[in-house]
C-alpha positions as CSV (number, residue, x, y, z in Angstrom):
1,R,93.3,89.4,97.0
2,R,93.6,92.7,98.5
3,M,93.5,91.4,102.0
4,N,96.9,89.3,100.8
5,S,97.8,92.4,99.4
6,Q,97.4,94.3,102.8
7,V,99.0,91.1,105.4
8,E,102.3,91.6,102.0
9,K,103.1,94.6,103.4
10,V,102.8,94.8,106.7
11,L,105.4,92.2,106.8
12,Q,106.7,94.1,104.4
13,M,106.6,96.8,106.9
14,A,108.2,94.1,109.9
15,L,111.6,93.9,108.2
16,I,112.0,97.0,107.1
17,D,111.7,98.3,110.7
18,K,114.4,94.9,111.3
19,R,116.6,96.8,108.6
20,D,116.7,92.7,107.2
21,F,115.6,93.7,103.5
22,N,118.7,94.4,101.0
23,L,118.3,96.9,97.9
24,R,119.3,95.7,94.9
25,A,121.0,98.7,93.6
26,T,121.2,99.7,90.2
27,S,121.6,102.7,87.4
28,V,117.8,103.5,87.9
29,D,117.2,106.6,85.3
30,L,113.8,108.7,88.2
31,H,112.6,109.7,84.2
32,Q,111.9,106.8,83.3
33,V,110.2,105.0,86.7
34,I,107.5,108.1,86.6
35,Q,107.0,108.1,83.3
36,N,106.0,104.0,83.2
37,A,103.9,104.7,86.5
38,V,102.3,107.7,85.5
39,S,101.3,105.7,82.6
40,N,100.1,103.0,84.1
41,F,98.2,105.5,87.3
42,A,96.7,107.6,84.2
43,L,93.6,106.1,84.2
44,Q,92.7,106.1,87.9
45,V,93.1,109.9,87.1
46,E,91.0,110.6,83.8
47,K,88.0,108.3,85.0
48,R,87.9,110.9,88.4
49,E,87.9,113.9,85.4
50,G,91.6,114.7,86.7
51,I,94.9,116.0,85.4
52,L,98.5,114.0,85.5
53,T,101.6,116.1,84.4
54,T,104.8,115.4,84.6
55,N,107.8,118.8,85.2
56,L,110.7,116.4,84.5
57,K,113.5,119.0,85.0
58,A,116.1,117.2,85.9
59,E,119.1,116.7,83.6
60,Q,121.0,113.9,85.0
61,S,118.4,111.7,86.2
62,N,120.1,108.6,87.2
63,I,120.5,107.2,90.2
64,E,122.0,104.5,92.3
65,G,119.0,102.4,93.7
66,D,116.6,100.1,93.5
67,V,113.8,100.7,90.8
68,T,111.4,97.9,92.7
69,H,111.5,99.8,95.6
70,I,111.7,103.1,94.0
71,T,108.8,102.4,91.9
72,N,106.6,101.6,94.9
73,V,107.4,104.5,96.4
74,I,106.3,106.9,93.6
75,H,102.9,104.8,93.1
76,N,102.5,105.4,96.1
77,L,102.2,109.4,96.1
78,M,100.3,109.8,93.7
79,D,97.5,106.7,95.1
80,N,97.7,108.7,97.8
81,A,97.2,112.4,95.6
82,N,94.1,110.4,94.2
83,K,92.8,109.1,96.9
84,Y,93.1,112.3,99.0
85,S,91.9,114.5,96.1
86,P,87.9,114.9,96.5
87,E,86.9,115.2,92.7
88,K,88.8,116.0,90.1
89,P,92.4,115.7,91.2
90,E,95.2,117.5,89.4
91,I,98.1,116.3,90.6
92,T,102.3,116.9,88.9
93,I,105.4,115.5,89.5
94,H,108.2,117.6,89.4
95,T,111.9,116.7,89.3
96,R,115.7,118.5,89.1
97,N,118.4,118.0,89.9
98,L,119.9,119.6,93.4
99,R,124.3,119.5,93.9
100,N,124.9,115.4,94.7
101,G,121.0,114.3,93.6
102,I,117.8,115.3,92.9
103,E,114.2,116.3,94.3
104,V,110.8,114.3,93.1
105,T,107.5,116.5,93.8
106,V,104.8,115.3,93.7
107,E,102.4,117.4,94.5
108,D,98.4,117.2,94.8
109,K,95.4,120.0,95.1
110,G,93.1,117.8,97.5
111,M,92.1,117.7,100.9
112,G,95.9,118.4,102.5
113,M,96.6,117.8,106.2
114,G,96.7,119.7,109.5
115,R,99.1,120.5,111.6
116,E,98.1,117.2,114.0
117,A,98.5,114.8,110.8
118,L,101.5,116.4,109.5
119,K,102.8,114.6,113.0
120,N,102.1,112.1,112.3
121,I,102.1,110.1,109.1
122,F,105.1,108.1,109.1
123,D,104.2,106.5,111.3
124,K,102.8,103.1,110.9
125,F,99.1,102.0,111.0
126,Y,98.7,106.3,111.2
127,R,95.7,107.7,109.1
128,V,94.2,110.5,108.5
129,H,90.9,111.1,109.0
130,T,88.8,112.5,107.1
131,G,85.5,113.4,108.5
132,N,82.5,111.5,106.6
133,L,85.0,110.5,103.3
134,H,85.0,106.3,103.7
135,D,85.8,105.2,100.6
136,V,89.5,105.9,101.0
137,K,91.1,102.5,101.8
138,G,93.9,101.8,103.4
139,F,96.1,100.3,106.3
140,G,98.3,103.2,107.0
141,L,101.5,101.6,105.9
142,G,101.4,103.6,102.5
143,L,104.1,106.5,104.1
144,S,105.7,104.4,106.5
145,Y,107.1,102.3,103.9
146,V,108.1,105.4,101.7
147,K,109.9,106.9,104.1
148,A,112.5,103.7,105.2
149,I,112.7,103.3,101.3
150,I,113.8,107.1,101.4
151,T,115.7,106.5,104.3
152,A,117.5,103.3,103.1
153,H,118.5,104.9,99.6
154,K,120.4,107.4,101.7
155,G,118.2,109.9,100.8
156,Q,115.4,112.6,102.6
157,I,111.5,112.9,102.5
158,D,109.5,116.6,103.4
159,V,105.6,117.2,103.2
160,K,104.3,120.9,102.9
161,S,100.4,120.7,103.2
162,D,97.6,123.1,104.2
163,L,94.4,121.8,104.8
164,G,92.1,122.0,101.4
165,K,94.6,123.2,99.4
166,G,96.5,120.1,99.2
167,S,99.9,118.2,99.9
168,K,103.2,118.5,98.3
169,F,105.7,115.5,99.3
170,I,109.5,116.1,99.0
171,L,111.6,113.2,97.9
172,F,115.4,114.2,97.7
173,F,117.2,110.5,96.2
174,P,121.4,111.1,96.5
175,F,122.9,110.0,93.3
176,K,125.3,107.9,94.8
177,M,124.5,105.6,98.1
178,E,127.0,106.3,100.2
179,E,128.3,103.4,101.9
């Protein structure tokens, strides 16, 4: 199942690279997407005695977008925050309104990344070196997918990270995807 899932991701990335995919844009309530993702993901974090909290401050939480891809983006970032937190993960998801959209921040207090890793994390197949941690599984496709989807939604992504202190992924989704 895991292998099929990864093959599917590689194929999806090939389509995304060629810009050969269609977003099924509808009205998406980002707060609803986040709350659903958090309730689906909470058990994994709780198993590791961690906490997953939300701080949803955006007053206008509806955007135009593809709910499936946006859900995958949020899930991907939460999964990374959990995987790269050595023990007792502390993950917080914040939202706030900006002038013409919503900012979503997924923050963790995990292992963080150095400057070299930050330069490459959105490259396909790039994986952050985790020393002797062999339990972090994946093929380095998640963040390249996240960036492609954010770009397709005419949004932006930024990362702030300190080695040993954690990472913060800051996403911006415009209310409307410009033509």
